[in-house]
DRENDO-1510 file (C-alpha; in Angstrom, 1 decimal, always signed):
<recs>
REC; n; res; u; v; w
REC; 1; MET; -37.4; -11.7; +73.9 .
REC; 2; ILE; -37.0; -9.3; +71.0 .
REC; 3; ARG; -40.4; -7.9; +70.0 .
REC; 4; HIS; -41.1; -7.4; +66.3 .
REC; 5; LEU; -43.8; -5.3; +64.7 .
REC; 6; VAL; -44.3; -6.5; +61.2 .
REC; 7; ILE; -46.0; -4.0; +58.9 .
REC; 8; VAL; -47.3; -5.5; +55.7 .
REC; 9; ASN; -48.5; -3.5; +52.7 .
REC; 10; PRO; -51.2; -5.8; +51.3 .
REC; 11; VAL; -51.2; -4.1; +47.9 .
REC; 12; SER; -47.4; -4.1; +47.5 .
REC; 13; GLY; -46.2; -6.0; +44.4 .
REC; 14; ARG; -49.8; -5.8; +43.0 .
REC; 15; GLY; -51.2; -7.9; +45.8 .
REC; 16; ALA; -48.0; -9.9; +46.6 .
REC; 17; GLY; -48.0; -8.4; +50.1 .
REC; 18; GLU; -51.4; -9.9; +51.1 .
REC; 19; ARG; -50.6; -13.2; +49.5 .
REC; 20; SER; -47.3; -13.4; +51.4 .
REC; 21; ILE; -48.9; -13.1; +54.9 .
REC; 22; PRO; -49.5; -16.8; +55.6 .
REC; 23; ARG; -46.0; -17.7; +54.5 .
REC; 24; LEU; -44.5; -14.8; +56.5 .
REC; 25; GLN; -46.3; -15.9; +59.6 .
REC; 26; GLU; -45.2; -19.5; +59.2 .
REC; 27; MET; -41.5; -18.6; +58.5 .
REC; 28; LEU; -41.3; -16.0; +61.3 .
REC; 29; GLY; -42.8; -18.5; +63.7 .
REC; 30; ALA; -40.4; -21.3; +62.5 .
REC; 31; HIS; -37.5; -19.0; +63.5 .
REC; 32; GLY; -38.9; -18.5; +66.9 .
REC; 33; LEU; -39.5; -14.8; +66.5 .
REC; 34; SER; -42.0; -12.9; +68.6 .
REC; 35; PHE; -44.1; -10.7; +66.4 .
REC; 36; ASP; -47.3; -8.8; +65.9 .
REC; 37; LEU; -48.5; -8.2; +62.4 .
REC; 38; GLU; -50.4; -5.2; +61.0 .
REC; 39; ARG; -51.7; -4.4; +57.5 .
REC; 40; THR; -51.6; -0.9; +56.1 .
REC; 41; GLU; -54.8; +0.6; +55.0 .
REC; 42; ARG; -53.9; +3.9; +53.4 .
REC; 43; PRO; -51.0; +6.1; +52.3 .
REC; 44; MET; -48.6; +6.8; +55.2 .
REC; 45; HIS; -50.3; +4.3; +57.4 .
REC; 46; ALA; -47.0; +2.4; +57.7 .
REC; 47; ALA; -45.4; +5.6; +59.1 .
REC; 48; ASP; -48.1; +5.9; +61.7 .
REC; 49; LEU; -47.8; +2.3; +62.7 .
REC; 50; ALA; -44.0; +2.5; +62.9 .
REC; 51; HIS; -44.3; +5.6; +65.1 .
REC; 52; ARG; -46.8; +3.8; +67.3 .
REC; 53; GLY; -44.4; +0.8; +67.5 .
REC; 54; ALA; -41.6; +3.1; +68.7 .
REC; 55; LEU; -43.8; +4.5; +71.4 .
REC; 56; GLU; -45.0; +1.1; +72.5 .
REC; 57; GLY; -41.4; -0.2; +72.9 .
REC; 58; TYR; -41.0; -2.7; +70.0 .
REC; 59; ASP; -37.4; -3.6; +69.4 .
REC; 60; VAL; -37.7; -4.0; +65.6 .
REC; 61; VAL; -40.2; -2.6; +63.1 .
REC; 62; VAL; -40.3; -4.7; +59.9 .
REC; 63; ALA; -41.4; -3.2; +56.6 .
REC; 64; ALA; -42.9; -6.0; +54.5 .
REC; 65; GLY; -43.5; -4.5; +51.1 .
REC; 66; GLY; -41.4; -2.5; +48.6 .
REC; 67; ASP; -39.4; +0.6; +48.7 .
REC; 68; GLY; -42.5; +2.8; +49.5 .
REC; 69; THR; -43.3; +0.7; +52.6 .
REC; 70; ALA; -39.7; +0.9; +53.8 .
REC; 71; ASN; -39.8; +4.7; +53.2 .
REC; 72; GLU; -42.9; +5.1; +55.3 .
REC; 73; VAL; -41.5; +3.1; +58.1 .
REC; 74; ILE; -38.3; +5.1; +58.1 .
REC; 75; ASN; -40.4; +8.3; +58.3 .
REC; 76; GLY; -42.4; +6.9; +61.2 .
REC; 77; LEU; -39.2; +5.9; +63.1 .
REC; 78; MET; -37.6; +9.3; +62.4 .
REC; 79; ARG; -40.8; +11.0; +63.6 .
REC; 80; ALA; -40.4; +9.1; +66.9 .
REC; 81; ARG; -36.8; +10.3; +67.2 .
REC; 82; GLU; -37.9; +13.9; +66.5 .
REC; 83; GLY; -40.6; +13.5; +69.2 .
REC; 84; GLY; -38.0; +12.6; +71.8 .
REC; 85; VAL; -38.0; +8.8; +71.8 .
REC; 86; SER; -34.5; +8.1; +73.1 .
REC; 87; ARG; -34.3; +4.5; +71.7 .
REC; 88; ILE; -36.1; +4.0; +68.4 .
REC; 89; PRO; -36.6; +0.4; +67.1 .
REC; 90; ALA; -34.3; -1.1; +64.5 .
REC; 91; LEU; -35.6; -1.5; +61.0 .
REC; 92; GLY; -36.2; -4.8; +59.3 .
REC; 93; VAL; -37.2; -5.3; +55.7 .
REC; 94; LEU; -38.9; -8.2; +54.0 .
REC; 95; CYS; -39.1; -7.9; +50.2 .
REC; 96; VAL; -42.5; -8.3; +48.6 .
REC; 97; GLY; -42.6; -5.2; +46.4 .
REC; 98; ARG; -41.4; -4.4; +42.9 .
REC; 99; GLY; -38.1; -2.7; +43.1 .
REC; 100; ASN; -36.7; -3.4; +46.5 .
REC; 101; ASP; -33.8; -1.1; +45.9 .
REC; 102; PHE; -33.4; +0.0; +49.5 .
REC; 103; ALA; -33.1; -3.6; +50.6 .
REC; 104; PHE; -30.5; -4.2; +47.8 .
REC; 105; GLY; -28.4; -1.2; +49.0 .
REC; 106; VAL; -28.2; -2.4; +52.6 .
REC; 107; GLY; -27.6; -6.0; +51.7 .
REC; 108; ILE; -31.0; -7.5; +52.6 .
REC; 109; PRO; -31.9; -10.5; +50.4 .
REC; 110; LYS; -34.9; -10.4; +48.1 .
REC; 111; ASP; -35.8; -14.0; +49.0 .
REC; 112; LEU; -38.4; -14.0; +51.8 .
REC; 113; GLU; -37.0; -17.1; +53.6 .
REC; 114; ALA; -33.5; -15.6; +53.5 .
REC; 115; GLY; -34.9; -12.3; +54.8 .
REC; 116; CYS; -36.6; -14.0; +57.7 .
REC; 117; ARG; -33.4; -15.9; +58.5 .
REC; 118; GLY; -31.6; -12.6; +58.5 .
REC; 119; LEU; -34.1; -11.1; +61.0 .
REC; 120; ALA; -33.6; -14.1; +63.2 .
REC; 121; GLY; -29.8; -13.8; +63.0 .
REC; 122; GLY; -30.1; -10.3; +64.3 .
REC; 123; ARG; -27.0; -8.8; +62.6 .
REC; 124; ARG; -27.3; -5.0; +62.8 .
REC; 125; LYS; -25.8; -2.1; +60.8 .
REC; 126; LYS; -26.3; +1.6; +61.3 .
REC; 127; ILE; -27.2; +3.6; +58.2 .
REC; 128; ASP; -27.6; +7.2; +57.2 .
REC; 129; VAL; -31.0; +8.7; +56.4 .
REC; 130; GLY; -31.6; +11.5; +54.0 .
REC; 131; ARG; -34.2; +14.3; +54.3 .
REC; 132; VAL; -35.7; +16.3; +51.5 .
REC; 133; VAL; -37.7; +19.5; +51.8 .
REC; 134; GLY; -39.8; +20.8; +48.9 .
REC; 135; GLY; -42.6; +19.9; +46.5 .
REC; 136; LEU; -45.5; +18.2; +48.3 .
REC; 137; PHE; -43.4; +18.0; +51.5 .
REC; 138; PRO; -42.5; +21.6; +52.6 .
REC; 139; GLU; -42.2; +20.1; +56.1 .
REC; 140; GLY; -39.7; +17.5; +54.8 .
REC; 141; ARG; -39.7; +13.8; +54.1 .
REC; 142; TYR; -37.0; +11.3; +55.0 .
REC; 143; PHE; -35.6; +8.7; +52.6 .
REC; 144; GLY; -33.4; +5.7; +52.8 .
REC; 145; ASN; -32.3; +5.0; +49.3 .
REC; 146; GLY; -32.4; +8.1; +47.1 .
REC; 147; VAL; -34.1; +11.0; +45.5 .
REC; 148; GLY; -34.4; +11.2; +41.7 .
REC; 149; VAL; -35.0; +14.5; +39.9 .
REC; 150; GLY; -35.8; +14.6; +36.2 .
REC; 151; PHE; -35.7; +11.7; +33.8 .
REC; 152; ASP; -35.5; +8.9; +36.4 .
REC; 153; ALA; -38.5; +10.4; +38.3 .
REC; 154; VAL; -40.6; +10.4; +35.1 .
REC; 155; VAL; -39.5; +6.8; +34.4 .
REC; 156; GLY; -40.9; +5.9; +37.9 .
REC; 157; PHE; -44.2; +7.7; +37.2 .
REC; 158; GLU; -44.6; +5.9; +33.9 .
REC; 159; ALA; -43.8; +2.5; +35.4 .
REC; 160; LEU; -46.6; +2.9; +38.0 .
REC; 161; LYS; -49.1; +3.3; +35.2 .
REC; 162; MET; -48.3; -0.1; +33.7 .
REC; 163; LYS; -50.9; -2.8; +34.4 .
REC; 164; ARG; -49.4; -5.8; +32.7 .
REC; 165; LEU; -45.7; -5.4; +33.3 .
REC; 166; HIS; -44.1; -5.4; +36.8 .
REC; 167; GLY; -40.6; -5.4; +38.4 .
REC; 168; PHE; -37.6; -4.3; +36.4 .
REC; 169; ALA; -39.3; -5.0; +33.1 .
REC; 170; SER; -41.8; -2.2; +33.7 .
REC; 171; TYR; -38.9; +0.3; +34.4 .
REC; 172; ILE; -37.1; -0.7; +31.2 .
REC; 173; VAL; -40.3; -0.1; +29.1 .
REC; 174; ALA; -41.0; +3.1; +31.0 .
REC; 175; ALA; -37.4; +4.3; +30.4 .
REC; 176; LEU; -37.8; +3.8; +26.7 .
REC; 177; LYS; -41.2; +5.6; +26.7 .
REC; 178; THR; -39.7; +8.5; +28.7 .
REC; 179; ILE; -37.1; +9.2; +26.1 .
REC; 180; PHE; -40.0; +10.6; +24.0 .
REC; 181; LEU; -41.8; +12.2; +26.8 .
REC; 182; TYR; -39.0; +13.9; +28.7 .
REC; 183; PHE; -35.9; +14.9; +26.7 .
REC; 184; LYS; -35.9; +18.7; +27.1 .
REC; 185; ALA; -33.9; +19.1; +30.3 .
REC; 186; PRO; -34.6; +22.0; +32.6 .
REC; 187; LEU; -32.0; +24.6; +33.4 .
REC; 188; VAL; -31.1; +24.0; +37.1 .
REC; 189; GLN; -28.9; +25.6; +39.7 .
REC; 190; LEU; -27.2; +22.8; +41.6 .
REC; 191; ASP; -25.6; +23.8; +45.0 .
REC; 192; TYR; -23.7; +21.3; +47.1 .
REC; 193; ASP; -21.3; +21.7; +50.0 .
REC; 194; GLY; -20.3; +25.2; +49.0 .
REC; 195; GLN; -20.1; +24.6; +45.3 .
REC; 196; SER; -22.6; +25.8; +42.7 .
REC; 197; GLN; -23.2; +25.2; +39.0 .
REC; 198; ASN; -25.9; +25.9; +36.4 .
REC; 199; LEU; -26.6; +23.3; +33.8 .
REC; 200; ARG; -29.3; +21.7; +31.7 .
REC; 201; ALA; -29.7; +18.6; +33.8 .
REC; 202; LEU; -31.5; +15.6; +32.2 .
REC; 203; MET; -31.3; +13.9; +35.6 .
REC; 204; VAL; -29.9; +14.5; +39.1 .
REC; 205; SER; -30.0; +11.4; +41.4 .
REC; 206; ILE; -29.1; +12.0; +45.0 .
REC; 207; MET; -28.3; +8.6; +46.4 .
REC; 208; ASN; -27.8; +7.1; +49.8 .
REC; 209; GLY; -28.1; +3.6; +48.3 .
REC; 210; ARG; -26.8; +2.3; +45.0 .
REC; 211; ARG; -29.7; +1.3; +42.8 .
REC; 212; MET; -33.1; +2.7; +41.5 .
REC; 213; GLY; -35.8; +1.2; +39.4 .
REC; 214; GLY; -35.0; -2.4; +40.3 .
REC; 215; GLY; -31.8; -2.5; +38.2 .
REC; 216; PHE; -30.3; +0.9; +37.4 .
REC; 217; MET; -27.1; +1.4; +39.3 .
REC; 218; MET; -27.2; +5.1; +39.8 .
REC; 219; ALA; -24.4; +5.1; +42.4 .
REC; 220; PRO; -22.5; +1.8; +42.2 .
REC; 221; SER; -19.9; +2.8; +44.8 .
REC; 222; ALA; -22.3; +4.5; +47.3 .
REC; 223; LEU; -22.0; +3.6; +51.0 .
REC; 224; GLY; -25.1; +4.0; +53.2 .
REC; 225; ASP; -23.1; +4.9; +56.3 .
REC; 226; ASP; -20.4; +7.4; +55.2 .
REC; 227; GLY; -22.4; +10.6; +56.0 .
REC; 228; LEU; -22.5; +11.7; +52.3 .
REC; 229; PHE; -24.9; +11.5; +49.3 .
REC; 230; ASP; -23.6; +10.1; +46.0 .
REC; 231; LEU; -24.8; +12.4; +43.2 .
REC; 232; CYS; -25.2; +11.2; +39.6 .
REC; 233; ILE; -25.6; +14.3; +37.4 .
REC; 234; ALA; -26.6; +13.7; +33.8 .
REC; 235; ARG; -26.4; +16.7; +31.4 .
REC; 236; GLU; -28.8; +17.1; +28.6 .
REC; 237; VAL; -28.1; +14.8; +25.6 .
REC; 238; SER; -29.9; +13.8; +22.4 .
REC; 239; ARG; -32.5; +11.1; +22.4 .
REC; 240; PRO; -30.1; +8.5; +20.8 .
REC; 241; ARG; -27.6; +9.2; +23.5 .
REC; 242; ILE; -30.2; +8.8; +26.2 .
REC; 243; LEU; -30.9; +5.4; +24.7 .
REC; 244; ALA; -27.2; +4.5; +24.6 .
REC; 245; LEU; -26.9; +5.5; +28.3 .
REC; 246; ILE; -29.5; +3.1; +29.6 .
REC; 247; PRO; -27.3; -0.1; +29.3 .
REC; 248; ARG; -24.5; +1.8; +31.1 .
REC; 249; PHE; -26.8; +2.6; +34.0 .
REC; 250; MET; -27.8; -1.1; +34.1 .
REC; 251; GLN; -24.1; -2.0; +34.4 .
REC; 252; GLY; -23.1; +0.9; +36.6 .
REC; 253; THR; -20.5; +2.1; +34.0 .
REC; 254; GLN; -22.1; +5.5; +33.2 .
REC; 255; GLY; -19.4; +7.3; +35.2 .
REC; 256; SER; -17.0; +7.2; +32.2 .
REC; 257; HIS; -19.5; +9.0; +29.9 .
REC; 258; PRO; -18.7; +12.7; +29.3 .
REC; 259; ALA; -22.3; +13.7; +30.0 .
REC; 260; ILE; -22.2; +12.2; +33.5 .
REC; 261; THR; -20.7; +13.8; +36.6 .
REC; 262; ALA; -20.4; +12.0; +40.0 .
REC; 263; VAL; -19.8; +13.9; +43.2 .
REC; 264; ARG; -20.3; +13.3; +47.0 .
REC; 265; ALA; -21.9; +15.9; +49.3 .
REC; 266; GLY; -23.8; +16.1; +52.6 .
REC; 267; ASN; -26.1; +19.0; +51.6 .
REC; 268; VAL; -27.7; +19.5; +48.2 .
REC; 269; ARG; -30.1; +22.1; +46.7 .
REC; 270; VAL; -31.6; +21.8; +43.3 .
REC; 271; THR; -33.4; +24.9; +41.8 .
REC; 272; ALA; -35.2; +25.1; +38.5 .
REC; 273; LEU; -34.2; +28.3; +36.8 .
REC; 274; GLU; -36.2; +27.3; +33.7 .
REC; 275; GLY; -38.7; +24.5; +33.5 .
REC; 276; VAL; -39.8; +22.3; +36.5 .
REC; 277; LEU; -38.5; +19.5; +38.6 .
REC; 278; PRO; -40.3; +16.1; +38.6 .
REC; 279; ALA; -39.0; +14.2; +41.6 .
REC; 280; HIS; -39.4; +11.2; +43.8 .
REC; 281; ALA; -38.0; +9.9; +47.1 .
REC; 282; ASP; -37.6; +6.1; +47.3 .
REC; 283; GLY; -40.1; +5.8; +44.5 .
REC; 284; GLU; -42.7; +8.0; +46.2 .
REC; 285; THR; -43.8; +11.2; +44.4 .
REC; 286; LEU; -42.2; +14.4; +45.8 .
REC; 287; CYS; -43.5; +16.6; +43.0 .
REC; 288; VAL; -44.3; +16.7; +39.3 .
REC; 289; ASP; -43.6; +20.4; +38.8 .
REC; 290; GLY; -41.4; +21.5; +41.7 .
REC; 291; LYS; -39.1; +24.4; +41.7 .
REC; 292; VAL; -36.7; +23.9; +44.6 .
REC; 293; LEU; -35.6; +20.8; +46.6 .
REC; 294; SER; -33.2; +20.9; +49.5 .
REC; 295; LEU; -31.6; +17.8; +50.9 .
REC; 296; GLU; -29.4; +16.9; +53.8 .
REC; 297; VAL; -27.9; +13.7; +55.1 .
REC; 298; HIS; -28.4; +12.6; +58.8 .
REC; 299; PRO; -25.5; +10.2; +59.6 .
REC; 300; LYS; -26.1; +6.8; +61.1 .
REC; 301; GLN; -29.7; +7.4; +62.3 .
REC; 302; ILE; -31.2; +3.9; +62.0 .
REC; 303; GLU; -30.1; +0.4; +62.7 .
REC; 304; VAL; -31.0; -2.1; +60.0 .
REC; 305; VAL; -31.5; -5.8; +61.0 .
REC; 306; GLY; -30.6; -8.5; +58.6 .
REC; 307; ALA; -28.1; -6.6; +56.4 .
REC; 308; ASP; -24.7; -8.2; +55.7 .
REC; 309; GLU; -21.6; -6.7; +57.4 .
REC; 310; GLU; -20.6; -4.6; +54.4 .
REC; 311; GLY; -24.1; -3.5; +53.4 .
REC; 312; ARG; -23.7; -5.5; +50.1 .
REC; 313; PRO; -26.0; -8.2; +48.7 .
</recs>
């Protein structure tokens, strides 16, 4: 029988993780799944639990939380691979967090019952994993969905401060607030796959998935298994133009705007020549005043259980 280690972040979704546990246990049991359940107790605990799960021979490690929980589990599984574990567990995701952008990108449903049904179905898909070095992580951190540098990182930081709003609404309000907090773009040197350019970049999103912030389609055509990042590069524009761009990102139509450049690359380096780089990976803070970030894609590193065949929702 396939053994599942279910890692629940109890504070995910402002307590939705803890509240979901009885229902999760009932639904997983109803589908006849063999599982052990662990709650996280501190930052990066999910990574430690996932690493231990790999060492103990679990077949699937399930991240029950949001994007941050999935990110930690990915880091734990990749740590096991680096440590010489020849067969690391597959990754499952059950959505109880705010954004669930990673799950969206690989086609895992947001609905818990549908997610449990997907785990039971056992369909698997190999995906790429990104690695970023810099900021608070000079030793590197893995990510499944994407790294945001600049405006979108500050939006995420502001959304986390909100007490009353949650989900996509918090990101919308945070984006409007950030227009007045972060509109002077740093001068950056952007190097990717042998090419280099200097520009004042309002935002550089390096995507493995397609969406950030619960509803902003940063890379609507991205594939999570093609061995390449999809970059969305936004040049500095005026405040009114930032405001006008927000609906385009919600619809995924920003590519036709003259301030937006989309490229694909397997290796990326972002250097602040003037100013600093606020950045996140899968919603987790990389730095607020970084200077250099280096990223590389690792093709088809992890199997995801429960995603649809095309990696589409």
